[in-house]
C-alpha positions in Angstrom: -0.1 0.0 0.0 3.0 2.5 0.8 4.6 1.9 -2.8 1.1 2.4 -4.4 1.1 6.0 -2.9 4.3 6.9 -4.4 2.8 7.7 -7.5 -0.5 9.3 -6.2 -0.9 13.1 -5.4 -1.0 14.5 -1.9 -4.6 13.6 -1.4 -4.3 13.5 2.5 -3.8 17.3 2.2 -7.1 19.2 1.2 -6.6 21.2 -1.9 -7.2 24.5 -0.2 -4.2 23.7 2.1 -2.0 22.0 -0.6 -0.1 25.3 -1.7 0.8 25.9 2.0 1.9 22.6 2.6 4.3 22.3 -0.5 5.7 25.9 0.8 6.3 24.5 4.3 7.8 21.1 2.8 10.0 22.7 0.4 11.3 24.9 3.3 12.1 21.8 5.7 14.0 20.6 2.5 15.8 23.9 2.1 17.0 24.0 6.0 18.1 20.2 6.0 19.8 20.7 2.9 21.8 23.4 4.3 22.5 21.6 7.5 23.9 18.5 5.5 25.9 21.3 3.2 27.7 22.4 6.3 28.6 18.7 7.1 29.8 18.1 3.4 31.6 21.3 3.0 34.0 20.2 5.8 34.2 16.6 5.1 36.7 16.8 2.2 39.0 18.9 4.3 39.5 15.9 6.6 39.2 13.1 4.3 41.4 14.0 1.1 44.5 14.4 3.1 43.9 10.9 4.4 43.0 9.2 1.0 45.9 10.7 -0.8 48.4 9.6 1.9 50.6 6.4 1.3 49.5 4.7 4.5 45.7 4.9 3.8 45.8 3.3 0.5 44.5 -0.1 0.1 47.1 -2.6 -1.1 47.7 -2.7 -5.0 44.8 -4.4 -6.8 43.2 -4.1 -10.2 41.3 -1.1 -9.4 43.5 0.7 -6.9 43.9 3.3 -9.6 40.4 4.3 -9.0 41.1 5.8 -5.4 43.0 8.4 -7.0 39.7 10.1 -8.1 38.7 10.6 -4.6 40.4 13.9 -4.3 38.5 15.4 -7.3 35.2 14.0 -5.8 36.0 15.6 -2.6 36.4 19.0 -4.3 33.1 18.4 -6.2 31.3 17.9 -3.0 33.1 20.9 -1.5 31.9 22.9 -4.4 28.3 21.8 -4.5 28.1 22.3 -0.8 29.5 25.9 -1.1 27.2 26.7 -3.9 24.0 26.0 -1.6 25.6 27.8 1.3 26.8 30.8 -0.3 24.7 31.6 -3.2 21.4 31.9 -1.1 20.9 33.5 2.2 19.3 31.2 5.0 15.5 31.9 5.0 13.7 31.7 8.3 10.3 30.9 7.0 8.2 29.3 4.2 7.0 32.7 3.3 10.4 33.8 2.6 11.3 31.0 0.3 12.0 31.7 -3.1 12.0 29.7 -6.5 15.6 30.2 -6.7 16.1 28.4 -3.1 14.2 25.5 -4.2 16.2 25.5 -7.3 19.3 25.6 -5.3 18.2 22.6 -3.1 17.6 20.6 -6.2 20.8 21.4 -7.6 22.6 20.6 -4.3 20.7 17.2 -3.7 21.5 16.0 -7.6 24.9 17.0 -7.4 25.6 15.3 -4.0 23.9 11.9 -4.9 25.8 12.0 -8.2 29.3 12.7 -6.5 28.3 9.9 -4.0 27.4 7.6 -6.4 30.9 8.2 -7.9 32.4 7.2 -4.5 30.2 4.2 -4.1 31.6 3.1 -7.8 35.0 3.6 -6.7 34.7 1.7 -3.5 32.6 -1.1 -5.2 35.2 -1.7 -8.1 38.0 -1.8 -5.4 36.4 -3.8 -2.5 33.0 -5.1 -3.9 31.2 -3.4 -1.0 27.9 -1.6 -1.7 27.5 -0.2 1.8 28.2 3.5 0.8 25.0 3.3 -1.4 22.8 1.6 1.1 24.1 4.0 3.9 23.6 7.1 1.3 20.1 5.9 0.4 18.8 5.7 3.9 20.1 9.1 5.1 18.6 10.6 2.1 15.2 8.8 2.5 15.2 10.0 6.2 16.2 13.5 5.7 14.1 14.2 2.4 11.3 11.8 2.7 8.8 11.1 0.2 9.8 11.0 -3.6 8.0 14.0 -4.8 8.7 15.0 -8.1 12.4 15.7 -8.5 13.0 13.6 -5.4 11.5 10.4 -6.9 13.8 11.0 -9.9 16.7 11.0 -7.9 15.5 7.7 -6.2 15.0 5.9 -9.4 18.1 7.2 -11.1 20.3 6.5 -8.3 18.8 2.8 -8.3 19.1 2.4 -12.0 23.0 3.6 -11.6 23.5 1.0 -8.8 22.0 -1.9 -10.9 24.0 -0.8 -14.1 27.3 -0.4 -12.2 27.2 -3.8 -10.2 26.0 -5.6 -13.5 28.8 -4.3 -15.6 31.8 -4.5 -12.9 31.0 -7.8 -11.2 32.6 -10.1 -13.8 35.2 -11.1 -11.4 32.7 -11.5 -8.5 31.4 -14.8 -7.3 27.5 -15.4 -8.2 26.8 -15.4 -4.6 28.3 -12.1 -4.2 26.3 -10.6 -7.3 23.2 -12.2 -5.8 23.7 -10.5 -2.5 24.6 -7.2 -4.3 21.4 -7.0 -6.3 19.1 -8.1 -3.4 20.3 -5.9 -1.0 20.4 -3.0 -3.6 16.6 -3.8 -4.3 15.6 -4.4 -0.8 17.2 -1.3 0.6 15.9 0.9 -2.2 12.0 -0.4 -1.6 12.8 0.1 2.4 14.1 3.4 1.8 11.1 4.4 -0.4 8.5 3.0 2.4 10.5 5.0 5.0 10.5 8.0 2.9 6.6 7.9 2.1 5.8 6.9 6.0 7.7 10.0 7.3 6.2 12.2 4.5 2.7 11.0 5.2 3.4 11.6 8.8 4.5 15.2 8.3 1.4 15.5 6.0 -1.0 14.4 8.5 0.7 16.6 11.3 0.5 19.4 9.0 -3.6 18.8 8.2 -4.2 18.1 12.0 -2.5 21.5 13.0 -4.2 23.5 10.4 -7.7 21.7 11.5 -7.0 22.7 15.0 -6.3 26.4 13.8 -9.2 26.4 11.5 -11.5 25.2 14.5 -10.2 27.5 16.8 -10.8 30.5 14.2 -14.2 29.3 14.0 -14.5 29.2 17.8 -13.2 32.7 17.9 -15.4 33.8 15.2 -18.5 32.3 17.2 -17.4 33.9 20.4 -16.9 37.2 18.9 -20.4 37.0 17.4 -21.9 35.8 20.6 -20.2 38.6 22.6 -21.4 41.0 19.8 -24.8 39.9 20.0 -25.0 39.9 23.9 -23.7 43.4 23.8 -25.7 44.7 20.8 -29.3 46.0 20.6 -31.2 43.8 18.0 -33.2 46.7 16.4 -30.7 49.9 16.4 -27.5 47.8 16.1 -25.6 50.1 18.6 -24.7 49.0 22.1 -27.4 47.7 24.6 -27.7 48.6 28.1 -25.8 45.7 29.6 -22.8 47.0 27.7 -23.7 50.5 28.9 -23.7 49.4 32.5 -20.4 47.4 32.1 -18.5 50.5 30.3 -20.1 52.8 32.9 -18.7 50.7 36.0 -15.2 50.1 34.3 -15.0 54.1 33.5 -16.0 55.0 37.0 -13.0 53.1 38.4 -10.6 54.1 36.2 -11.4 57.7 36.0 -11.6 57.8 39.7 -8.0 56.9 40.0 -6.8 59.3 37.6 -9.0 62.2 38.9 -10.8 62.8 35.3 -14.0 64.0 34.5 -16.9 61.5 33.4 -19.9 62.8 31.6 -23.2 61.2 30.9 -25.9 62.1 28.4 -29.6 60.6 28.5 -31.5 61.4 25.5 -35.1 60.8 24.6 -37.0 61.1 21.4 -39.8 63.7 22.1 -43.3 62.6 21.8 -42.5 59.1 20.2 -45.9 57.4 21.7 -47.7 59.8 19.5 -45.3 58.8 16.5 -46.0 55.2 16.8 -49.7 56.0 17.1 -49.6 58.0 14.0 -47.3 56.3 11.9 -47.3 52.7 13.2 -44.5 50.7 15.0 -42.6 49.8 12.0 -42.4 53.5 11.4 -41.2 53.8 14.8 -38.6 51.1 14.5 -37.1 52.8 11.4 -37.2 56.1 13.1 -35.0 54.8 16.4 -32.6 53.1 13.8 -32.2 56.7 12.1 -31.8 58.4 15.5 -29.5 56.0 16.8 -27.4 56.1 13.7 -27.0 59.8 13.8 -26.2 59.8 17.3 -23.3 57.5 16.9 -21.9 59.5 14.0 -22.1 62.7 16.4 -19.4 60.8 18.7 -16.0 61.3 17.4 -13.9 59.6 19.8 -13.3 56.0 20.2 -13.9 55.9 23.9 -17.1 57.4 23.5 -20.2 55.2 23.8 -23.7 55.4 22.8 -26.2 52.6 23.7 -30.1 52.0 23.7 -30.9 52.7 27.3 -34.5 51.6 27.0 -37.5 52.2 24.7 -36.8 55.4 23.1 -34.0 56.5 25.3 -30.3 56.6 24.5 -27.5 56.8 26.8 -24.2 58.1 26.1 -20.5 58.0 28.3 -18.3 60.6 27.4 -14.9 59.6 29.2 -12.3 62.6 30.1 -15.0 64.9 29.3 -16.3 68.0 31.5 -19.1 70.4 31.1 -17.9 72.1 28.0 -17.4 69.0 26.0 -20.7 67.3 27.2 -22.4 70.6 26.2 -21.1 70.6 22.7 -21.9 66.9 22.1 -25.5 67.5 23.3 -25.9 70.5 20.9 -24.5 68.4 18.2 -27.1 65.6 18.9 -29.8 68.1 18.8 -28.9 69.5 15.5 -28.1 66.0 14.0 -31.6 64.8 14.8 -33.4 68.0 13.4 -31.3 67.5 10.4 -32.9 64.2 9.8 -36.3 65.8 8.9 -38.4 63.2 10.0 -42.2 64.5 9.7 -43.8 64.1 13.2 -47.5 65.5 13.1 -48.0 64.7 16.6 -45.0 66.8 17.9 -45.0 70.8 18.7 -42.2 71.0 16.4 -43.4 69.2 13.6 -40.6 66.8 13.1 -38.9 64.2 15.1 -36.6 65.8 18.1 -34.8 64.8 21.1 -34.5 66.0 24.4 -31.1 65.6 26.2 -30.0 65.4 29.9 -26.3 66.2 30.6 -24.3 65.7 33.8 -20.9 65.2 34.6 -18.5 64.7 37.9 -15.1 63.5 38.8 -15.9 60.1 40.4 -14.7 59.7 43.9 -15.4 57.8 47.1 -18.0 60.5 48.3 -20.3 59.9 45.1 -22.0 56.9 44.1 -22.4 56.1 40.5 -25.8 56.2 40.6 -26.0 59.8 41.5 -24.4 60.7 38.0 -26.9 58.7 36.3 -29.9 60.1 38.5 -28.6 64.0 37.8 -28.7 63.0 33.9 -32.1 61.7 34.3 -33.1 64.9 36.2 -31.6 67.0 33.7 -33.5 65.1 30.9 -36.9 65.9 32.8 -35.8 69.6 32.9 -35.3 69.6 29.1 -38.6 67.9 28.5 -40.2 70.4 30.9 -38.6 73.3 28.9 -40.2 72.5 25.7 -38.2 69.6 24.6 -35.8 69.7 21.2 -33.0 71.1 23.7 -30.9 69.9 26.6 -30.4 70.8 30.2 -27.5 70.0 32.4 -26.5 69.1 36.2 -23.0 68.9 37.8 -23.7 66.5 40.4 -24.3 68.2 43.6 -24.5 71.4 42.0 -27.6 72.5 39.7 -26.8 74.4 36.7 -29.7 74.6 34.2 
């Protein structure tokens, strides 16, 4: 079953993630190739002097002259390693990986395998040992996993070279040695492919599991955000609801009390709204509230300011770091903004939809309860209604300032 999957596509990775997975996989190959390149860069420096020394040479045989090729092979290994390391800067993430990095990795791997095949050929002709081929193949399979595209070509080409070479240069070996060489080469290549495929399948499964968890976590975060939004949002006007108003008010009371800073509250009420509903119907009334809520929200310009539906046709506004002058300016702006909507209202003395605003402000401290600020804003709203509506009145907590 493992061998059959060698020719299949990456079916275990969903198509929408496949490009990201391949980018991550190429990055893994690139980093491992650089690690191997550092080893093979240093390797010839120690081995060439040993190979060229007279004491290291194997006793004279028919193929001992082949050992003279070890020095140029070591230089070749040094060259391909230096090419990968110094022609490309190290890339820290798959997002930064460029096509030239992948190309350099492939050139290095092909060059390295070719040179190691030559080393194997020299040792085979001199001693009849195929150990270098088997060891090199297993190292390659363990490091670079599944034969994907160029890797698969490397596996097959390497194996064909192995079969060709031992068939050509085994004329003086016994039949037993030839059989062992064929069998060990075929078995090691098959096992290497199975190991490579298994390791690649493992990393693909790990990638899919990680992405699935991330996707589920994102869905959960989105759902939680939506639930929090729904819990703090008024369904009709799509502004904050009373729950969020109270939470925000309590937090600011504690925060501004510590910093000795003003906190202002505005309570707004749509004038003669019951008459509006009786005249135009509840659907028109809902539409009116949406328009008023929207224009109030647009009248607030700072991120810390909050407007909420306080109840029915009432709206509450919290203005942190705002004293009398700032609060009065906002109140005037809201009254004018609602007038500018020009919503007809036959039941109003003004002939259009207007709003009354009560303004209160205070510096939070231990001698004043938070409810006193809200009560003062409510009393100021009552004064605005008593004075003819379509206006605002204001209270400083503890001091009446109409």
